[in-house]
PyMOL Python script that loads the backbone (N, CA, C, O; Angstrom):
from pymol import cmd

cmd.read_pdbstr("""\
ATOM      1  N   UNK A   1      70.784  35.434 -75.282  1.00  0.00           N
ATOM      2  CA  UNK A   1      70.569  36.406 -76.342  1.00  0.00           C
ATOM      3  C   UNK A   1      69.251  36.130 -77.071  1.00  0.00           C
ATOM      4  O   UNK A   1      68.521  37.065 -77.400  1.00  0.00           O
ATOM      5  N   UNK A   2      68.946  34.866 -77.323  1.00  0.00           N
ATOM      6  CA  UNK A   2      67.719  34.533 -78.038  1.00  0.00           C
ATOM      7  C   UNK A   2      66.479  34.848 -77.204  1.00  0.00           C
ATOM      8  O   UNK A   2      65.437  35.208 -77.753  1.00  0.00           O
ATOM      9  N   UNK A   3      66.585  34.717 -75.891  1.00  0.00           N
ATOM     10  CA  UNK A   3      65.461  35.013 -75.020  1.00  0.00           C
ATOM     11  C   UNK A   3      65.093  36.486 -75.099  1.00  0.00           C
ATOM     12  O   UNK A   3      63.913  36.831 -75.158  1.00  0.00           O
ATOM     13  N   UNK A   4      66.076  37.337 -75.100  1.00  0.00           N
ATOM     14  CA  UNK A   4      65.837  38.777 -75.179  1.00  0.00           C
ATOM     15  C   UNK A   4      65.236  39.152 -76.535  1.00  0.00           C
ATOM     16  O   UNK A   4      64.330  39.982 -76.606  1.00  0.00           O
ATOM     17  N   UNK A   5      65.737  38.546 -77.596  1.00  0.00           N
ATOM     18  CA  UNK A   5      65.184  38.810 -78.929  1.00  0.00           C
ATOM     19  C   UNK A   5      63.738  38.341 -79.017  1.00  0.00           C
ATOM     20  O   UNK A   5      62.903  39.011 -79.625  1.00  0.00           O
ATOM     21  N   UNK A   6      63.438  37.197 -78.416  1.00  0.00           N
ATOM     22  CA  UNK A   6      62.077  36.684 -78.419  1.00  0.00           C
ATOM     23  C   UNK A   6      61.148  37.623 -77.649  1.00  0.00           C
ATOM     24  O   UNK A   6      60.018  37.871 -78.072  1.00  0.00           O
ATOM     25  N   UNK A   7      61.627  38.140 -76.521  1.00  0.00           N
ATOM     26  CA  UNK A   7      60.825  39.079 -75.737  1.00  0.00           C
ATOM     27  C   UNK A   7      60.549  40.359 -76.519  1.00  0.00           C
ATOM     28  O   UNK A   7      59.439  40.888 -76.474  1.00  0.00           O
ATOM     29  N   UNK A   8      61.541  40.849 -77.225  1.00  0.00           N
ATOM     30  CA  UNK A   8      61.358  42.056 -78.035  1.00  0.00           C
ATOM     31  C   UNK A   8      60.364  41.772 -79.157  1.00  0.00           C
ATOM     32  O   UNK A   8      59.494  42.596 -79.441  1.00  0.00           O
ATOM     33  N   UNK A   9      60.491  40.615 -79.792  1.00  0.00           N
ATOM     34  CA  UNK A   9      59.562  40.246 -80.866  1.00  0.00           C
ATOM     35  C   UNK A   9      58.135  40.131 -80.336  1.00  0.00           C
ATOM     36  O   UNK A   9      57.197  40.600 -80.980  1.00  0.00           O
ATOM     37  N   UNK A  10      57.965  39.516 -79.177  1.00  0.00           N
ATOM     38  CA  UNK A  10      56.632  39.380 -78.595  1.00  0.00           C
ATOM     39  C   UNK A  10      56.051  40.746 -78.235  1.00  0.00           C
ATOM     40  O   UNK A  10      54.855  40.971 -78.416  1.00  0.00           O
ATOM     41  N   UNK A  11      56.872  41.650 -77.732  1.00  0.00           N
ATOM     42  CA  UNK A  11      56.410  42.998 -77.411  1.00  0.00           C
ATOM     43  C   UNK A  11      55.974  43.729 -78.679  1.00  0.00           C
ATOM     44  O   UNK A  11      54.930  44.382 -78.688  1.00  0.00           O
ATOM     45  N   UNK A  12      56.753  43.626 -79.736  1.00  0.00           N
ATOM     46  CA  UNK A  12      56.381  44.259 -80.999  1.00  0.00           C
ATOM     47  C   UNK A  12      55.092  43.660 -81.544  1.00  0.00           C
ATOM     48  O   UNK A  12      54.253  44.378 -82.090  1.00  0.00           O
ATOM     49  N   UNK A  13      54.932  42.363 -81.400  1.00  0.00           N
ATOM     50  CA  UNK A  13      53.724  41.690 -81.867  1.00  0.00           C
ATOM     51  C   UNK A  13      52.501  42.166 -81.076  1.00  0.00           C
ATOM     52  O   UNK A  13      51.437  42.386 -81.655  1.00  0.00           O
ATOM     53  N   UNK A  14      52.649  42.323 -79.764  1.00  0.00           N
ATOM     54  CA  UNK A  14      51.549  42.815 -78.938  1.00  0.00           C
ATOM     55  C   UNK A  14      51.157  44.236 -79.327  1.00  0.00           C
ATOM     56  O   UNK A  14      49.972  44.560 -79.404  1.00  0.00           O
ATOM     57  N   UNK A  15      52.149  45.078 -79.571  1.00  0.00           N
ATOM     58  CA  UNK A  15      51.875  46.462 -79.981  1.00  0.00           C
ATOM     59  C   UNK A  15      51.161  46.487 -81.318  1.00  0.00           C
ATOM     60  O   UNK A  15      50.199  47.234 -81.496  1.00  0.00           O
ATOM     61  N   UNK A  16      51.621  45.678 -82.258  1.00  0.00           N
ATOM     62  CA  UNK A  16      50.986  45.610 -83.578  1.00  0.00           C
ATOM     63  C   UNK A  16      49.538  45.146 -83.466  1.00  0.00           C
ATOM     64  O   UNK A  16      48.648  45.743 -84.073  1.00  0.00           O
ATOM     65  N   UNK A  17      49.298  44.101 -82.707  1.00  0.00           N
ATOM     66  CA  UNK A  17      47.940  43.583 -82.543  1.00  0.00           C
ATOM     67  C   UNK A  17      47.042  44.588 -81.832  1.00  0.00           C
ATOM     68  O   UNK A  17      45.849  44.667 -82.124  1.00  0.00           O
ATOM     69  N   UNK A  18      47.604  45.359 -80.900  1.00  0.00           N
ATOM     70  CA  UNK A  18      46.850  46.413 -80.227  1.00  0.00           C
ATOM     71  C   UNK A  18      46.315  47.419 -81.235  1.00  0.00           C
ATOM     72  O   UNK A  18      45.142  47.791 -81.180  1.00  0.00           O
ATOM     73  N   UNK A  19      47.163  47.860 -82.152  1.00  0.00           N
ATOM     74  CA  UNK A  19      46.728  48.831 -83.160  1.00  0.00           C
ATOM     75  C   UNK A  19      45.772  48.203 -84.172  1.00  0.00           C
ATOM     76  O   UNK A  19      44.816  48.855 -84.593  1.00  0.00           O
ATOM     77  N   UNK A  20      46.006  46.959 -84.567  1.00  0.00           N
ATOM     78  CA  UNK A  20      45.113  46.289 -85.514  1.00  0.00           C
ATOM     79  C   UNK A  20      43.717  46.179 -84.919  1.00  0.00           C
ATOM     80  O   UNK A  20      42.735  46.489 -85.594  1.00  0.00           O
ATOM     81  N   UNK A  21      43.612  45.749 -83.685  1.00  0.00           N
ATOM     82  CA  UNK A  21      42.305  45.629 -83.036  1.00  0.00           C
ATOM     83  C   UNK A  21      41.643  47.000 -82.895  1.00  0.00           C
ATOM     84  O   UNK A  21      40.429  47.122 -83.060  1.00  0.00           O
ATOM     85  N   UNK A  22      42.416  48.008 -82.599  1.00  0.00           N
ATOM     86  CA  UNK A  22      41.868  49.354 -82.477  1.00  0.00           C
ATOM     87  C   UNK A  22      41.291  49.848 -83.789  1.00  0.00           C
ATOM     88  O   UNK A  22      40.215  50.446 -83.804  1.00  0.00           O
ATOM     89  N   UNK A  23      41.990  49.609 -84.894  1.00  0.00           N
ATOM     90  CA  UNK A  23      41.495  50.049 -86.200  1.00  0.00           C
ATOM     91  C   UNK A  23      40.287  49.231 -86.652  1.00  0.00           C
ATOM     92  O   UNK A  23      39.423  49.754 -87.357  1.00  0.00           O
ATOM     93  N   UNK A  24      40.212  47.968 -86.263  1.00  0.00           N
ATOM     94  CA  UNK A  24      39.057  47.142 -86.641  1.00  0.00           C
ATOM     95  C   UNK A  24      37.782  47.674 -86.001  1.00  0.00           C
ATOM     96  O   UNK A  24      36.718  47.636 -86.618  1.00  0.00           O
ATOM     97  N   UNK A  25      37.877  48.163 -84.782  1.00  0.00           N
ATOM     98  CA  UNK A  25      36.698  48.599 -84.042  1.00  0.00           C
ATOM     99  C   UNK A  25      36.318  50.050 -84.323  1.00  0.00           C
ATOM    100  O   UNK A  25      35.304  50.519 -83.804  1.00  0.00           O
ATOM    101  N   UNK A  26      37.081  50.762 -85.110  1.00  0.00           N
ATOM    102  CA  UNK A  26      36.776  52.162 -85.408  1.00  0.00           C
ATOM    103  C   UNK A  26      35.631  52.272 -86.400  1.00  0.00           C
ATOM    104  O   UNK A  26      35.473  51.427 -87.281  1.00  0.00           O
ATOM    105  N   UNK A  27      34.847  53.306 -86.252  1.00  0.00           N
ATOM    106  CA  UNK A  27      33.836  53.627 -87.252  1.00  0.00           C
ATOM    107  C   UNK A  27      34.126  55.012 -87.828  1.00  0.00           C
ATOM    108  O   UNK A  27      34.382  55.143 -89.025  1.00  0.00           O
ATOM    109  N   UNK A  28      34.089  56.021 -87.004  1.00  0.00           N
ATOM    110  CA  UNK A  28      34.386  57.375 -87.458  1.00  0.00           C
ATOM    111  C   UNK A  28      35.884  57.535 -87.729  1.00  0.00           C
ATOM    112  O   UNK A  28      36.278  58.280 -88.627  1.00  0.00           O
ATOM    113  N   UNK A  29      36.704  56.848 -86.966  1.00  0.00           N
ATOM    114  CA  UNK A  29      38.150  56.969 -87.106  1.00  0.00           C
ATOM    115  C   UNK A  29      38.658  56.561 -88.472  1.00  0.00           C
ATOM    116  O   UNK A  29      39.607  57.153 -88.986  1.00  0.00           O
ATOM    117  N   UNK A  30      38.033  55.549 -89.066  1.00  0.00           N
ATOM    118  CA  UNK A  30      38.460  55.112 -90.405  1.00  0.00           C
ATOM    119  C   UNK A  30      38.258  56.220 -91.420  1.00  0.00           C
ATOM    120  O   UNK A  30      39.102  56.446 -92.287  1.00  0.00           O
ATOM    121  N   UNK A  31      37.126  56.912 -91.303  1.00  0.00           N
ATOM    122  CA  UNK A  31      36.871  58.028 -92.223  1.00  0.00           C
ATOM    123  C   UNK A  31      37.866  59.158 -92.000  1.00  0.00           C
ATOM    124  O   UNK A  31      38.341  59.775 -92.953  1.00  0.00           O
ATOM    125  N   UNK A  32      38.175  59.424 -90.747  1.00  0.00           N
ATOM    126  CA  UNK A  32      39.134  60.492 -90.451  1.00  0.00           C
ATOM    127  C   UNK A  32      40.522  60.148 -90.974  1.00  0.00           C
ATOM    128  O   UNK A  32      41.204  61.008 -91.530  1.00  0.00           O
ATOM    129  N   UNK A  33      40.947  58.892 -90.801  1.00  0.00           N
ATOM    130  CA  UNK A  33      42.247  58.478 -91.326  1.00  0.00           C
ATOM    131  C   UNK A  33      42.277  58.555 -92.846  1.00  0.00           C
ATOM    132  O   UNK A  33      43.299  58.922 -93.426  1.00  0.00           O
ATOM    133  N   UNK A  34      41.167  58.211 -93.497  1.00  0.00           N
ATOM    134  CA  UNK A  34      41.095  58.318 -94.958  1.00  0.00           C
ATOM    135  C   UNK A  34      41.218  59.775 -95.370  1.00  0.00           C
ATOM    136  O   UNK A  34      41.901  60.084 -96.347  1.00  0.00           O
ATOM    137  N   UNK A  35      40.572  60.670 -94.647  1.00  0.00           N
ATOM    138  CA  UNK A  35      40.673  62.096 -94.928  1.00  0.00           C
ATOM    139  C   UNK A  35      42.105  62.585 -94.752  1.00  0.00           C
ATOM    140  O   UNK A  35      42.600  63.370 -95.561  1.00  0.00           O
ATOM    141  N   UNK A  36      42.769  62.126 -93.702  1.00  0.00           N
ATOM    142  CA  UNK A  36      44.167  62.506 -93.470  1.00  0.00           C
ATOM    143  C   UNK A  36      45.051  62.017 -94.615  1.00  0.00           C
ATOM    144  O   UNK A  36      45.907  62.762 -95.090  1.00  0.00           O
ATOM    145  N   UNK A  37      44.856  60.779 -95.064  1.00  0.00           N
ATOM    146  CA  UNK A  37      45.673  60.233 -96.155  1.00  0.00           C
ATOM    147  C   UNK A  37      45.434  60.973 -97.467  1.00  0.00           C
ATOM    148  O   UNK A  37      46.372  61.199 -98.232  1.00  0.00           O
ATOM    149  N   UNK A  38      44.191  61.348 -97.731  1.00  0.00           N
ATOM    150  CA  UNK A  38      43.894  62.107 -98.940  1.00  0.00           C
ATOM    151  C   UNK A  38      44.557  63.483 -98.887  1.00  0.00           C
ATOM    152  O   UNK A  38      45.122  63.942 -99.880  1.00  0.00           O
ATOM    153  N   UNK A  39      44.489  64.132 -97.739  1.00  0.00           N
ATOM    154  CA  UNK A  39      45.120  65.445 -97.600  1.00  0.00           C
ATOM    155  C   UNK A  39      46.641  65.349 -97.759  1.00  0.00           C
ATOM    156  O   UNK A  39      47.252  66.213 -98.387  1.00  0.00           O
ATOM    157  N   UNK A  40      47.248  64.310 -97.196  1.00  0.00           N
ATOM    158  CA  UNK A  40      48.690  64.122 -97.363  1.00  0.00           C
ATOM    159  C   UNK A  40      49.047  63.890 -98.820  1.00  0.00           C
ATOM    160  O   UNK A  40      50.046  64.418 -99.308  1.00  0.00           O
ATOM    161  N   UNK A  41      48.239  63.105 -99.516  1.00  0.00           N
ATOM    162  CA  UNK A  41      48.480  62.875-100.928  1.00  0.00           C
ATOM    163  C   UNK A  41      48.433  64.194-101.694  1.00  0.00           C
ATOM    164  O   UNK A  41      49.303  64.474-102.518  1.00  0.00           O
ATOM    165  N   UNK A  42      47.424  64.992-101.419  1.00  0.00           N
ATOM    166  CA  UNK A  42      47.293  66.276-102.113  1.00  0.00           C
ATOM    167  C   UNK A  42      48.477  67.176-101.796  1.00  0.00           C
ATOM    168  O   UNK A  42      49.048  67.790-102.697  1.00  0.00           O
ATOM    169  N   UNK A  43      48.847  67.257-100.537  1.00  0.00           N
ATOM    170  CA  UNK A  43      49.947  68.134-100.157  1.00  0.00           C
ATOM    171  C   UNK A  43      51.282  67.680-100.748  1.00  0.00           C
ATOM    172  O   UNK A  43      52.045  68.498-101.263  1.00  0.00           O
ATOM    173  N   UNK A  44      51.561  66.396-100.675  1.00  0.00           N
ATOM    174  CA  UNK A  44      52.879  65.921-101.066  1.00  0.00           C
ATOM    175  C   UNK A  44      53.020  65.667-102.560  1.00  0.00           C
ATOM    176  O   UNK A  44      54.084  65.928-103.121  1.00  0.00           O
ATOM    177  N   UNK A  45      52.004  65.178-103.208  1.00  0.00           N
ATOM    178  CA  UNK A  45      52.128  64.803-104.612  1.00  0.00           C
ATOM    179  C   UNK A  45      51.646  65.911-105.537  1.00  0.00           C
ATOM    180  O   UNK A  45      52.384  66.355-106.417  1.00  0.00           O
ATOM    181  N   UNK A  46      50.440  66.348-105.347  1.00  0.00           N
ATOM    182  CA  UNK A  46      49.869  67.327-106.262  1.00  0.00           C
ATOM    183  C   UNK A  46      50.570  68.675-106.125  1.00  0.00           C
ATOM    184  O   UNK A  46      50.890  69.309-107.131  1.00  0.00           O
ATOM    185  N   UNK A  47      50.809  69.115-104.904  1.00  0.00           N
ATOM    186  CA  UNK A  47      51.468  70.409-104.712  1.00  0.00           C
ATOM    187  C   UNK A  47      52.893  70.378-105.269  1.00  0.00           C
ATOM    188  O   UNK A  47      53.343  71.359-105.860  1.00  0.00           O
ATOM    189  N   UNK A  48      53.606  69.267-105.087  1.00  0.00           N
ATOM    190  CA  UNK A  48      54.954  69.159-105.644  1.00  0.00           C
ATOM    191  C   UNK A  48      54.901  69.239-107.165  1.00  0.00           C
ATOM    192  O   UNK A  48      55.717  69.920-107.785  1.00  0.00           O
ATOM    193  N   UNK A  49      53.957  68.557-107.749  1.00  0.00           N
ATOM    194  CA  UNK A  49      53.836  68.554-109.204  1.00  0.00           C
ATOM    195  C   UNK A  49      53.514  69.949-109.730  1.00  0.00           C
ATOM    196  O   UNK A  49      54.024  70.341-110.780  1.00  0.00           O
ATOM    197  N   UNK A  50      52.680  70.701-109.023  1.00  0.00           N
ATOM    198  CA  UNK A  50      52.276  72.018-109.501  1.00  0.00           C
ATOM    199  C   UNK A  50      53.309  73.110-109.236  1.00  0.00           C
ATOM    200  O   UNK A  50      53.558  73.946-110.105  1.00  0.00           O
ATOM    201  N   UNK A  51      53.906  73.112-108.060  1.00  0.00           N
ATOM    202  CA  UNK A  51      54.731  74.240-107.643  1.00  0.00           C
ATOM    203  C   UNK A  51      56.229  74.000-107.677  1.00  0.00           C
ATOM    204  O   UNK A  51      56.994  74.956-107.550  1.00  0.00           O
ATOM    205  N   UNK A  52      56.675  72.774-107.841  1.00  0.00           N
ATOM    206  CA  UNK A  52      58.099  72.483-107.848  1.00  0.00           C
ATOM    207  C   UNK A  52      58.465  71.668-109.080  1.00  0.00           C
ATOM    208  O   UNK A  52      58.695  70.464-108.974  1.00  0.00           O
ATOM    209  N   UNK A  53      58.522  72.301-110.241  1.00  0.00           N
ATOM    210  CA  UNK A  53      58.877  71.559-111.458  1.00  0.00           C
ATOM    211  C   UNK A  53      60.347  71.120-111.415  1.00  0.00           C
ATOM    212  O   UNK A  53      61.148  71.661-110.652  1.00  0.00           O
ATOM    213  N   UNK A  54      60.670  70.160-112.225  1.00  0.00           N
ATOM    214  CA  UNK A  54      62.032  69.644-112.284  1.00  0.00           C
ATOM    215  C   UNK A  54      62.882  70.597-113.128  1.00  0.00           C
ATOM    216  O   UNK A  54      62.960  70.466-114.350  1.00  0.00           O
ATOM    217  N   UNK A  55      63.507  71.542-112.460  1.00  0.00           N
ATOM    218  CA  UNK A  55      64.271  72.600-113.118  1.00  0.00           C
ATOM    219  C   UNK A  55      65.428  72.047-113.942  1.00  0.00           C
ATOM    220  O   UNK A  55      65.632  72.461-115.084  1.00  0.00           O
ATOM    221  N   UNK A  56      66.176  71.124-113.374  1.00  0.00           N
ATOM    222  CA  UNK A  56      67.354  70.596-114.066  1.00  0.00           C
ATOM    223  C   UNK A  56      66.970  69.798-115.304  1.00  0.00           C
ATOM    224  O   UNK A  56      67.645  69.895-116.330  1.00  0.00           O
ATOM    225  N   UNK A  57      65.918  69.023-115.231  1.00  0.00           N
ATOM    226  CA  UNK A  57      65.527  68.202-116.381  1.00  0.00           C
ATOM    227  C   UNK A  57      65.001  69.058-117.526  1.00  0.00           C
ATOM    228  O   UNK A  57      65.178  68.707-118.692  1.00  0.00           O
ATOM    229  N   UNK A  58      64.363  70.167-117.209  1.00  0.00           N
ATOM    230  CA  UNK A  58      63.786  70.989-118.276  1.00  0.00           C
ATOM    231  C   UNK A  58      64.803  71.936-118.899  1.00  0.00           C
ATOM    232  O   UNK A  58      64.637  72.332-120.052  1.00  0.00           O
ATOM    233  N   UNK A  59      65.848  72.308-118.172  1.00  0.00           N
ATOM    234  CA  UNK A  59      66.792  73.302-118.684  1.00  0.00           C
ATOM    235  C   UNK A  59      68.100  72.725-119.206  1.00  0.00           C
ATOM    236  O   UNK A  59      68.851  73.430-119.881  1.00  0.00           O
ATOM    237  N   UNK A  60      68.389  71.470-118.913  1.00  0.00           N
ATOM    238  CA  UNK A  60      69.650  70.870-119.353  1.00  0.00           C
ATOM    239  C   UNK A  60      69.364  69.519-119.991  1.00  0.00           C
ATOM    240  O   UNK A  60      68.450  68.805-119.581  1.00  0.00           O
ATOM    241  N   UNK A  61      70.159  69.180-121.000  1.00  0.00           N
ATOM    242  CA  UNK A  61      69.920  67.953-121.750  1.00  0.00           C
ATOM    243  C   UNK A  61      70.649  66.745-121.179  1.00  0.00           C
ATOM    244  O   UNK A  61      70.098  65.644-121.184  1.00  0.00           O
ATOM    245  N   UNK A  62      71.861  66.919-120.691  1.00  0.00           N
ATOM    246  CA  UNK A  62      72.655  65.774-120.240  1.00  0.00           C
ATOM    247  C   UNK A  62      72.940  65.859-118.747  1.00  0.00           C
ATOM    248  O   UNK A  62      72.817  66.915-118.126  1.00  0.00           O
ATOM    249  N   UNK A  63      73.323  64.725-118.195  1.00  0.00           N
ATOM    250  CA  UNK A  63      73.677  64.684-116.775  1.00  0.00           C
ATOM    251  C   UNK A  63      74.926  65.503-116.496  1.00  0.00           C
ATOM    252  O   UNK A  63      75.057  66.083-115.419  1.00  0.00           O
ATOM    253  N   UNK A  64      75.833  65.556-117.437  1.00  0.00           N
ATOM    254  CA  UNK A  64      77.060  66.328-117.245  1.00  0.00           C
ATOM    255  C   UNK A  64      76.739  67.819-117.123  1.00  0.00           C
ATOM    256  O   UNK A  64      77.316  68.506-116.279  1.00  0.00           O
ATOM    257  N   UNK A  65      75.837  68.320-117.945  1.00  0.00           N
ATOM    258  CA  UNK A  65      75.433  69.722-117.848  1.00  0.00           C
ATOM    259  C   UNK A  65      74.753  70.000-116.516  1.00  0.00           C
ATOM    260  O   UNK A  65      74.989  71.039-115.900  1.00  0.00           O
ATOM    261  N   UNK A  66      73.928  69.097-116.082  1.00  0.00           N
ATOM    262  CA  UNK A  66      73.255  69.268-114.785  1.00  0.00           C
ATOM    263  C   UNK A  66      74.266  69.271-113.647  1.00  0.00           C
ATOM    264  O   UNK A  66      74.183  70.095-112.736  1.00  0.00           O
ATOM    265  N   UNK A  67      75.209  68.359-113.701  1.00  0.00           N
ATOM    266  CA  UNK A  67      76.225  68.278-112.654  1.00  0.00           C
ATOM    267  C   UNK A  67      77.077  69.536-112.622  1.00  0.00           C
ATOM    268  O   UNK A  67      77.384  70.043-111.543  1.00  0.00           O
ATOM    269  N   UNK A  68      77.466  70.051-113.789  1.00  0.00           N
ATOM    270  CA  UNK A  68      78.251  71.286-113.840  1.00  0.00           C
ATOM    271  C   UNK A  68      77.481  72.460-113.256  1.00  0.00           C
ATOM    272  O   UNK A  68      78.050  73.275-112.529  1.00  0.00           O
ATOM    273  N   UNK A  69      76.190  72.556-113.565  1.00  0.00           N
ATOM    274  CA  UNK A  69      75.362  73.642-113.050  1.00  0.00           C
ATOM    275  C   UNK A  69      75.268  73.575-111.522  1.00  0.00           C
ATOM    276  O   UNK A  69      75.420  74.590-110.842  1.00  0.00           O
ATOM    277  N   UNK A  70      75.021  72.397-110.998  1.00  0.00           N
ATOM    278  CA  UNK A  70      74.897  72.240-109.545  1.00  0.00           C
ATOM    279  C   UNK A  70      76.233  72.530-108.870  1.00  0.00           C
ATOM    280  O   UNK A  70      76.273  73.230-107.858  1.00  0.00           O
ATOM    281  N   UNK A  71      77.325  72.003-109.413  1.00  0.00           N
ATOM    282  CA  UNK A  71      78.652  72.232-108.831  1.00  0.00           C
ATOM    283  C   UNK A  71      79.002  73.716-108.840  1.00  0.00           C
ATOM    284  O   UNK A  71      79.550  74.236-107.868  1.00  0.00           O
ATOM    285  N   UNK A  72      78.689  74.387-109.928  1.00  0.00           N
ATOM    286  CA  UNK A  72      78.980  75.815-110.026  1.00  0.00           C
ATOM    287  C   UNK A  72      78.213  76.622-108.969  1.00  0.00           C
ATOM    288  O   UNK A  72      78.774  77.531-108.358  1.00  0.00           O
ATOM    289  N   UNK A  73      76.954  76.297-108.756  1.00  0.00           N
ATOM    290  CA  UNK A  73      76.153  77.044-107.793  1.00  0.00           C
ATOM    291  C   UNK A  73      76.475  76.663-106.353  1.00  0.00           C
ATOM    292  O   UNK A  73      76.317  77.490-105.456  1.00  0.00           O
ATOM    293  N   UNK A  74      76.915  75.455-106.112  1.00  0.00           N
ATOM    294  CA  UNK A  74      77.311  75.070-104.765  1.00  0.00           C
ATOM    295  C   UNK A  74      78.650  75.660-104.376  1.00  0.00           C
ATOM    296  O   UNK A  74      78.850  76.027-103.218  1.00  0.00           O
ATOM    297  N   UNK A  75      79.570  75.757-105.319  1.00  0.00           N
ATOM    298  CA  UNK A  75      80.905  76.240-104.999  1.00  0.00           C
ATOM    299  C   UNK A  75      80.958  77.764-104.886  1.00  0.00           C
ATOM    300  O   UNK A  75      81.878  78.294-104.264  1.00  0.00           O
ATOM    301  N   UNK A  76      80.003  78.474-105.467  1.00  0.00           N
ATOM    302  CA  UNK A  76      79.992  79.938-105.380  1.00  0.00           C
ATOM    303  C   UNK A  76      79.582  80.425-104.001  1.00  0.00           C
ATOM    304  O   UNK A  76      79.926  81.543-103.618  1.00  0.00           O
ATOM    305  N   UNK A  77      78.872  79.631-103.267  1.00  0.00           N
ATOM    306  CA  UNK A  77      78.424  80.068-101.942  1.00  0.00           C
ATOM    307  C   UNK A  77      79.418  79.614-100.941  1.00  0.00           C
ATOM    308  O   UNK A  77      79.253  79.867 -99.748  1.00  0.00           O
TER     309      UNK A  77
END
""", "prot")
cmd.dss("prot")
cmd.show_as("cartoon", "prot")
cmd.util.cbc("prot")
cmd.orient("prot")
């Protein structure tokens, strides 16, 4: 059992080192990955903040009121 686990660990280590070496040697790729990460940040964080406000927190004061509202709307459908 330990031999198989060691083989799996060594395979994972080889895969990890493969990607690390690939990223070290990139020049244009680093800029592209940075651009991708910035776009993901904008899409996931900024867009959520602008277009999806916290409806329950702004319209109800207590957790019990929020729970009643959600239960009422879930049970009606």
